[in-house]
C-alpha positions in Angstrom: -25.7 -19.4 10.7 -26.5 -16.7 8.3 -24.3 -13.8 7.0 -25.9 -11.9 9.9 -23.6 -13.4 12.1 -20.6 -11.7 10.9 -22.2 -8.6 12.9 -21.0 -10.5 16.1 -19.3 -8.6 18.6 -15.3 -8.4 17.8 -15.8 -9.3 14.1 -15.0 -6.5 11.3 -18.1 -6.6 9.1 -15.7 -5.2 6.1 -13.3 -8.2 6.7 -16.4 -10.9 6.6 -17.6 -9.2 3.6 -14.6 -9.5 1.6 -13.7 -12.8 2.7 -17.3 -14.1 2.0 -17.1 -12.6 -1.4 -13.7 -13.4 -2.7 -14.0 -17.0 -1.5 -17.2 -18.0 -3.1 -16.1 -16.6 -6.5 -14.9 -19.0 -9.2 -11.6 -17.8 -9.0 -11.0 -17.4 -5.3 -9.2 -14.0 -4.4 -8.6 -11.9 -1.5 -7.9 -8.2 -1.2 -4.1 -7.1 -0.8 -5.2 -4.8 2.6 -6.5 -8.0 4.3 -2.5 -9.1 4.5 -1.9 -6.2 6.6 -3.2 -6.8 10.1 -1.0 -6.4 13.1 1.2 -9.6 12.4 0.9 -9.1 8.6 2.5 -5.6 9.1 5.1 -6.9 11.5 6.3 -9.8 8.9 6.0 -6.9 5.9 8.5 -4.7 8.1 10.9 -8.0 8.0 10.5 -8.5 4.3 11.8 -4.9 3.7 15.0 -5.7 5.3 15.7 -8.9 3.3 18.6 -9.0 0.6 16.5 -10.0 -2.1 13.8 -7.4 -1.5 15.1 -4.4 -3.3 12.2 -2.2 -3.2 12.4 -0.6 -0.2 16.2 0.2 -0.2 15.8 1.7 -3.8 13.0 4.0 -3.0 14.8 5.2 0.2 17.9 6.0 -1.5 15.9 8.0 -4.2 14.3 9.7 -0.8 17.5 10.4 0.9 19.2 11.8 -2.3 16.7 13.9 -3.9 14.3 14.8 -0.5 14.8 18.4 -0.8 13.9 18.5 -4.6 10.9 16.2 -4.2 9.6 18.6 -1.5 10.3 21.9 -3.4 8.6 20.5 -6.4 5.6 19.0 -4.7 5.1 22.3 -2.6 7.4 25.4 -2.6 7.0 27.9 0.4 5.7 30.8 -1.8 2.4 32.8 -2.3 0.5 30.0 -1.6 1.8 29.4 1.7 3.6 26.4 3.4 2.1 22.8 3.1 -0.7 22.5 5.6 -0.8 18.6 6.1 1.2 15.8 4.8 -1.3 12.7 4.1 0.4 9.1 3.5 -1.5 6.4 2.3 -0.6 2.9 3.9 1.6 4.7 6.1 2.8 1.6 8.3 5.9 2.7 10.4 6.3 5.6 7.9 10.2 5.3 8.2 10.5 6.8 4.5 7.9 9.3 4.7 9.8 10.5 7.9 12.7 11.6 5.5 10.3 13.8 3.7 8.9 15.2 6.9 12.2 16.1 8.3 12.9 18.1 4.9 9.6 19.8 5.3 10.2 20.5 9.2 13.6 22.1 8.3 12.2 24.4 5.8 8.7 25.5 7.4 9.2 24.7 11.1 6.2 22.6 11.6 4.0 20.2 9.9 0.9 18.0 10.3 1.3 14.4 9.4 -2.3 12.3 8.5 -1.2 8.4 8.4 -3.8 6.4 6.8 -3.7 2.9 7.5 -6.1 -0.1 8.6 -3.6 -1.3 11.1 -3.2 0.9 14.1 -0.1 -1.1 15.5 2.5 0.3 13.0 1.2 3.8 13.3 1.1 3.9 16.9 4.6 2.7 16.3 5.6 5.8 13.9 3.7 8.4 16.3 6.0 7.6 19.2 9.2 7.9 17.1 7.9 11.0 15.4 7.3 12.5 18.8 10.8 11.9 19.8 12.7 12.7 16.5 10.7 15.5 15.0 8.2 16.9 17.9 7.2 20.0 15.8 5.2 17.6 13.4 1.6 16.9 14.6 0.3 13.3 14.0 -3.3 12.8 13.3 -3.8 9.1 12.2 -6.7 7.9 10.5 -7.6 4.3 10.6 -9.5 3.8 7.3 -9.4 2.6 3.9 -7.7 4.8 1.6 -10.6 6.1 -0.3 -12.6 6.6 2.7 -9.9 9.0 4.3 -9.2 10.8 1.3 -13.0 11.6 1.1 -13.3 12.7 4.5 -10.0 15.0 3.9 -11.4 16.3 0.8 -14.1 18.1 2.6 -11.7 19.9 4.7 -10.0 23.0 2.7 -6.1 22.5 3.0 -2.8 22.7 1.0 -1.9 18.8 0.9 1.3 16.7 -0.2 -0.6 13.2 -0.5 2.2 10.7 -0.2 1.6 6.9 -1.9 5.3 5.2 -1.8 6.2 1.6 -1.7 4.9 0.9 -5.1 1.6 0.2 -3.5 -0.3 1.5 -6.4 0.9 -1.4 -8.6 -0.9 -3.7 -6.0 -4.5 -2.5 -7.3 -6.3 -3.3 -10.2 -6.3 -0.7 -13.1 -9.7 0.6 -12.3 -9.1 0.7 -8.7 -6.0 2.7 -9.0 -7.7 5.0 -11.4 -10.5 5.5 -8.8 -8.2 6.0 -6.0 -6.1 8.6 -8.1 -9.2 10.4 -8.6 -9.7 10.8 -4.9 -6.4 12.0 -4.5 -6.9 14.9 -7.1 -10.1 15.7 -5.2 -8.3 15.7 -2.1 -5.2 18.1 -3.4 -5.9 21.7 -4.0 -4.6 23.2 -7.0 -1.4 24.0 -5.0 -1.1 20.4 -3.6 0.7 17.5 -5.0 1.2 13.8 -5.1 4.3 12.1 -4.5 3.9 8.5 -6.1 6.3 5.6 -6.0 6.2 2.9 -8.7 8.4 -0.1 -9.2 9.8 -0.1 -13.0 9.8 -3.0 -15.1 12.8 -5.3 -14.6 14.1 -9.3 -15.3 12.0 -11.8 -13.4 15.6 -13.0 -12.2 15.4 -9.9 -9.9 11.5 -10.0 -9.4 10.8 -13.1 -8.3 13.1 -13.8 -5.3 11.7 -10.4 -4.1 8.6 -11.8 -3.8 9.7 -15.5 -3.0 12.5 -14.9 -0.6 15.2 -17.9 0.4 14.4 -17.0 3.9 10.3 -17.9 3.6 9.0 -14.4 5.4 7.2 -14.0 2.2 5.6 -17.1 2.4 4.6 -16.6 5.9 3.6 -13.0 5.1 1.1 -14.2 2.5 -0.3 -17.6 4.8 -0.9 -15.1 7.3 -4.0 -13.9 5.6 -5.5 -17.7 6.0 -4.1 -17.1 9.8 -6.1 -14.1 10.2 -9.3 -15.6 9.2 -8.7 -18.3 11.4 -8.2 -16.0 14.5 -11.1 -13.5 13.3 -13.5 -15.3 11.5 -13.3 -19.2 13.1 -11.6 -20.4 10.1 -10.1 -24.0 9.8 -7.5 -23.4 6.9 -4.9 -25.8 7.3 -1.7 -23.7 6.8 0.4 -26.7 6.3 -1.4 -27.6 3.2 -1.0 -24.4 1.5 2.0 -23.5 -0.3 2.8 -19.7 -1.4 3.3 -19.0 -5.0 5.0 -15.9 -6.7 4.8 -15.5 -10.5 5.8 -13.1 -13.1 3.1 -12.5 -15.4 4.7 -11.1 -18.5 1.5 -10.1 -20.2 0.4 -8.2 -17.3 3.6 -6.8 -16.3 3.4 -7.7 -13.0 4.2 -10.3 -10.2 1.1 -12.4 -9.1 1.0 -13.9 -5.6 -1.3 -17.1 -4.8 -1.8 -19.5 -2.1 -2.2 -23.0 -3.5 -3.9 -25.8 -1.9 -1.7 -28.9 -1.7 -4.6 -31.2 -1.3 -8.4 -31.5 -1.2 -9.8 -29.8 1.4 -13.1 -28.3 3.1 -12.6 -25.1 5.3 -15.6 -24.2 7.5 -15.5 -20.5 8.6 -17.8 -20.4 11.5 -18.5 -16.2 11.5 -20.1 -16.7 8.0 -21.7 -20.1 8.3 -19.8 -20.7 5.2 -17.6 -23.8 3.9 -15.3 -23.1 1.2 -13.8 -26.3 -0.5 -10.5 -26.3 -2.4 -9.3 -28.6 -5.0 -5.8 -29.8 -5.0 -3.7 -27.4 -6.8 -6.6 -24.8 -6.4 -5.2 -21.3 -5.7 -6.4 -18.0 -3.9 -5.1 -14.7 -5.6 -3.9 -12.7 -2.8 -2.0 -10.1 -4.5 -0.6 -8.6 -7.7 2.6 -5.9 -8.2 2.6 -4.0 -11.2 5.7 -3.0 -12.7 5.7 0.2 -14.6 7.3 2.1 -17.6 7.2 6.1 -17.5 4.7 5.9 -20.3 2.6 3.5 -18.2 2.5 5.9 -15.3 1.4 8.9 -17.4 -1.4 7.1 -18.7 -2.4 6.2 -15.4 -2.1 9.4 -13.9 -3.5 11.1 -17.0 -6.9 8.9 -16.4 -7.7 10.3 -13.1 -6.9 14.1 -14.4 -3.5 14.4 -13.1 0.1 14.8 -14.6 3.5 13.9 -13.8 5.6 17.0 -13.4 8.9 15.2 -12.2 10.5 11.6 -11.8 13.9 10.5 -10.0 15.2 7.0 -10.0 17.7 5.4 -7.9 21.2 4.6 -9.3 20.4 1.3 -10.3 17.2 2.3 -12.2 15.0 0.0 -10.4 12.4 2.3 -9.0 10.9 5.8 -9.4 9.6 8.5 -7.2 7.1 10.9 -9.1 5.7 14.3 -8.1 2.3 14.9 -9.9 -0.4 17.0 -9.7 -3.2 18.9 -11.5 -2.1 19.9 -15.1 -0.7 23.0 -15.6 0.3 23.6 -12.0 3.9 22.3 -12.4 6.4 23.4 -10.3 9.7 24.4 -12.0 
């Protein structure tokens, strides 16, 4: 069967392409966005409630405590007018962004919310909740990858507040992060801004359990990417012969996640007409999560033509939320 088989009805060509590209490399890898189908999104929501996964609680604490300051720093209601729309990249169920939307509604009376995600199920849940809790928020989702959505929005003039929360920037390779932030810069006008969440560097004793919880939810989340290939592309991965691995990479200042084959196996992926051979102990890289210092954030933003205006952290200094925008446009 040729690669053209991936054009069959019901098969997402983008999924087929990245699976073929990633699993035919010498060092096999799959992109992090592939983790977030409906089941993966559901599992990730469970991860955010686990005792060992501090990130969501720490970021939420910052947004709850400093929401009005964040909104004012990002987009004061002045001669430039109110913020036209809030765009959230990787919105999911939008529970954290709702904290900022609530502040905006209290100040401006109404706003437009554009959740961007590759999975419809969590966004539809968010839309139903917002319709009930914040009825003056107009929800206009985009089920696209981040850069495609940003490019489309950049062509429509508006004063935007772009949210990229949850330390999702840390899942990207440096070149990918720089490319995405350049797309953000093109999307926000000189009077718009970016609210960016970043996880801060800390002890591996704290980090490793956050990505390899004793409950096994992170393992199920990671393995689901292979289950997705089985479901959508007719793969034959034996999930029982694969183990979840989460390691601290000190040199790269990041947590790395892999799926490791516990035995030699040959996996046939019917939609691609492809057989993938895995040796015992061979790994597939699925995600990295970089941990930052403020100097790293400044370098990352500066490389995309943005600057950090203000930063807030939780009481434990574990997580940071930054407001950034075009140089020279900082709010007081």
